[in-house]
C-alpha positions in Angstrom: -11.2 32.7 84.4 -8.3 33.1 86.7 -7.7 36.6 85.3 -11.3 37.5 86.2 -10.9 36.2 89.8 -7.6 38.1 90.3 -9.0 41.4 89.1 -12.1 41.0 91.3 -9.9 40.4 94.3 -7.8 43.5 93.6 -11.0 45.6 93.3 -12.2 44.4 96.7 -8.9 45.1 98.4 -8.3 48.7 97.2 -8.7 51.0 100.2 -11.2 53.9 100.0 -8.4 56.5 99.8 -10.6 59.1 98.1 -13.8 58.6 100.1 -13.3 61.6 102.4 -14.4 64.1 99.7 -17.8 62.5 99.0 -20.8 64.5 100.4 -23.3 62.8 102.8 -26.2 63.4 100.4 -26.3 60.9 97.5 -26.2 62.6 94.1 -29.0 60.3 92.7 -31.5 61.7 95.2 -32.3 64.3 92.5 -32.9 63.8 88.8 -29.2 63.7 87.8 -27.7 60.7 86.0 -24.9 59.9 88.6 -24.6 56.2 89.6 -26.9 55.0 86.7 -25.3 52.0 85.0 -22.4 50.0 86.5 -20.2 50.7 83.5 -20.6 54.4 83.8 -20.2 54.3 87.6 -16.9 52.2 87.3 -15.6 54.9 84.9 -16.0 57.5 87.6 -19.4 58.8 86.3 -17.5 60.4 83.4 -20.0 59.2 80.8 -21.6 62.3 79.1 -19.5 62.0 75.9 -19.4 58.1 76.0 -23.2 57.5 76.4 -23.2 54.6 73.9 -25.5 52.1 75.7 -29.1 52.1 77.0 -28.1 54.2 80.1 -27.6 57.1 77.6 -31.3 58.1 78.2 -30.1 59.2 81.7 -26.6 60.4 80.8 -27.0 62.1 77.4 -30.1 61.3 75.4 -28.3 62.3 72.2 -26.1 59.2 72.6 -29.1 56.9 72.1 -28.5 57.1 68.3 -25.1 55.3 68.6 -26.6 51.8 67.9 -29.4 50.1 66.0 -32.1 48.0 67.5 -33.0 47.5 71.1 -30.9 47.7 74.3 -32.0 47.3 77.9 -30.3 47.3 81.2 -31.0 46.9 84.9 -28.6 47.6 87.8 -28.8 46.4 91.4 -26.9 47.6 94.5 -26.2 44.1 95.9 -23.9 44.8 98.8 -24.8 46.7 102.0 -28.4 47.3 101.0 -29.1 48.1 104.6 -27.6 51.6 104.1 -29.6 52.4 100.9 -31.0 50.8 97.8 -30.7 52.1 94.3 -31.9 50.1 91.3 -32.3 52.0 88.0 -33.3 50.3 84.7 -34.2 51.4 81.2 -34.8 50.4 77.6 -33.9 52.2 74.4 -34.7 51.7 70.7 -32.9 53.2 67.8 -33.5 53.0 64.1 -32.1 55.0 61.2 -31.1 58.0 63.2 -34.1 58.2 65.5 -34.2 56.8 69.1 -36.8 56.4 71.9 -36.1 55.7 75.5 -37.9 54.8 78.8 -36.1 54.6 82.2 -36.7 54.6 85.9 -34.5 55.2 88.9 -35.6 54.8 92.5 -33.7 55.0 95.7 -34.9 53.7 99.1 -33.4 54.3 102.5 -32.1 57.8 101.8 -32.8 61.0 103.8 -35.0 62.6 101.1 -37.6 59.8 101.3 -38.2 57.7 98.2 -36.8 59.7 95.2 -38.4 58.0 92.2 -38.1 59.3 88.6 -39.5 58.1 85.3 -37.6 59.2 82.1 -39.0 59.4 78.6 -36.4 60.3 75.9 -36.1 60.9 72.2 -33.0 61.6 70.0 -32.3 62.5 66.5 -29.1 62.3 64.5 -28.1 65.6 62.9 -25.9 64.8 59.9 -22.8 62.7 60.0 -21.2 64.1 63.1 -23.8 65.3 65.6 -27.0 64.3 67.4 -29.4 66.0 69.8 -31.7 64.5 72.4 -34.4 65.3 75.0 -35.4 63.5 78.2 -38.5 64.4 80.1 -38.3 63.5 83.8 -41.3 62.9 86.1 -40.9 62.6 89.8 -43.4 60.1 91.2 -45.3 60.2 94.6 -44.8 57.7 97.4 -46.8 56.0 98.7 -49.3 55.5 95.8 -52.0 53.0 95.2 -51.7 53.2 91.4 -48.9 52.9 88.9 -47.7 56.4 87.9 -46.7 56.7 84.2 -45.8 60.3 84.8 -45.7 62.2 88.1 -46.4 65.4 89.9 -43.1 67.2 89.1 -41.7 67.6 85.6 -38.1 68.4 84.6 -36.0 67.9 81.5 -32.5 67.2 80.1 -31.2 68.5 76.8 -28.3 66.5 75.3 -25.8 67.1 72.5 -23.2 64.8 71.0 -20.5 65.7 68.6 -18.2 63.2 67.0 -15.6 64.9 64.7 -13.4 61.8 64.5 -14.1 58.1 64.9 -12.0 58.1 68.2 -13.1 61.4 69.6 -16.4 62.6 71.0 -17.7 65.6 72.9 -20.9 65.7 74.9 -23.1 68.2 76.6 -26.0 67.7 79.1 -28.1 70.7 80.2 -30.1 69.6 83.2 -33.3 71.2 84.6 -34.0 69.7 88.0 -37.0 71.8 89.1 -38.7 75.1 88.2 -37.5 77.0 85.2 -34.1 77.2 83.6 -30.9 75.0 83.7 -29.4 74.1 87.1 -26.5 72.0 85.9 -24.4 72.0 82.7 -22.2 69.0 82.2 -19.5 69.0 79.5 -17.7 65.8 78.6 -15.0 64.4 76.3 -14.2 60.8 75.4 -11.1 59.6 73.5 -10.3 56.1 72.3 -6.7 55.0 71.8 -5.9 51.4 71.0 -7.5 49.2 73.8 -8.2 52.2 76.0 -11.1 54.7 76.2 -10.5 57.8 78.3 -13.3 60.1 79.4 -13.7 63.3 81.5 -16.7 65.4 82.6 -17.0 68.7 84.4 -20.4 69.6 85.9 -21.0 73.3 86.4 -23.8 74.7 88.6 -25.7 77.8 87.5 -26.7 78.4 91.1 -23.2 78.8 92.6 -22.6 75.3 93.8 -19.0 73.9 93.7 -18.1 72.5 90.2 -17.7 68.7 90.0 -15.1 66.7 88.2 -15.2 63.2 86.9 -12.6 61.1 85.1 -12.5 57.5 83.9 -11.0 54.9 81.7 -12.1 51.6 80.1 -9.4 49.1 79.1 -9.9 46.0 77.1 -7.0 43.6 77.8 -9.2 41.0 76.1 -12.2 41.6 73.9 -14.6 40.0 76.4 -13.1 41.5 79.5 -13.2 45.3 80.0 -11.6 46.7 83.1 -12.6 50.2 84.4 -11.2 52.8 86.8 -12.2 56.3 87.6 -12.6 59.1 90.1 -16.1 60.4 90.7 -15.7 63.9 92.1 -13.1 62.7 94.6 -14.4 59.1 95.1 -12.4 56.2 93.7 -14.3 53.8 91.4 -13.4 50.5 89.9 -15.2 47.8 87.9 -15.0 44.9 85.5 -17.3 43.5 82.8 -17.9 40.3 80.8 -19.2 40.6 77.2 -20.6 37.7 75.3 -22.4 38.4 72.1 -25.4 40.7 73.0 -25.1 40.1 76.7 -23.0 42.2 79.1 -22.6 41.8 82.8 -20.9 44.8 84.6 -19.7 45.1 88.1 -18.8 48.4 89.8 -17.6 49.5 93.2 -17.5 53.1 94.5 -15.7 54.1 97.7 -18.1 56.4 99.5 -17.7 57.9 102.9 -17.2 55.9 105.1 -17.8 52.6 103.2 -17.9 51.1 99.7 -20.9 50.2 97.6 -21.1 47.5 95.0 -23.4 47.3 92.0 -24.1 44.6 89.4 -25.7 45.3 86.0 -27.2 43.1 83.2 -27.4 44.7 79.8 -28.9 43.0 76.7 -28.9 44.2 73.1 -30.7 42.7 70.1 
């Protein structure tokens, strides 16, 4: 327990040295997966090739096939909610190489209004080394007097996962945000060595925007205590988790301009 307290204190004291490169508009205001899941966020949003928990429905739907049974998660921005609120959640089910997913992400207090997206995903394992997935994304209207299962604006994500070795994975996410065609293509790699998992993503715009780079690592000094660090397109991220059987509690901090934001996540598998 003392180790957990010590690591949390270090995470809170790290200065926001990289925050100056983060743009004012939050990346989650559109239907991209950034900031979804405290584990992914703590790893610098470099999660396209990792995508091995329920947040895969946002990050790379092909990754949903990497477990059997049910997984669900919910994340809450618990510190400085006066600036903005962002509380995604989701549930995935996988059985014998097939997977289904539902998720929602909504932000409040941002300049674009109330960006609210429902995700519906499906994935299929393709042989021993690959998988493919599709997520349909529906933007919902606000305000609304009824619950919206879908929405007024539809987009999609196409995901691929390739695992040539037990400790090496490659991921690809082709993202349609609006209209026709692909606006962003994200390529990722993840490598596991001993108690470390290293990951890196590069996001390429098809419309001439500046490429984005994400790197992260997850270290297990103890089986129940993963520690995470990363750089999310120039913004430093850190985090820690506690794992007990099928329950995981993850904490993440990202140093945005000109402050830091803190997130807590509960994930359950059964």
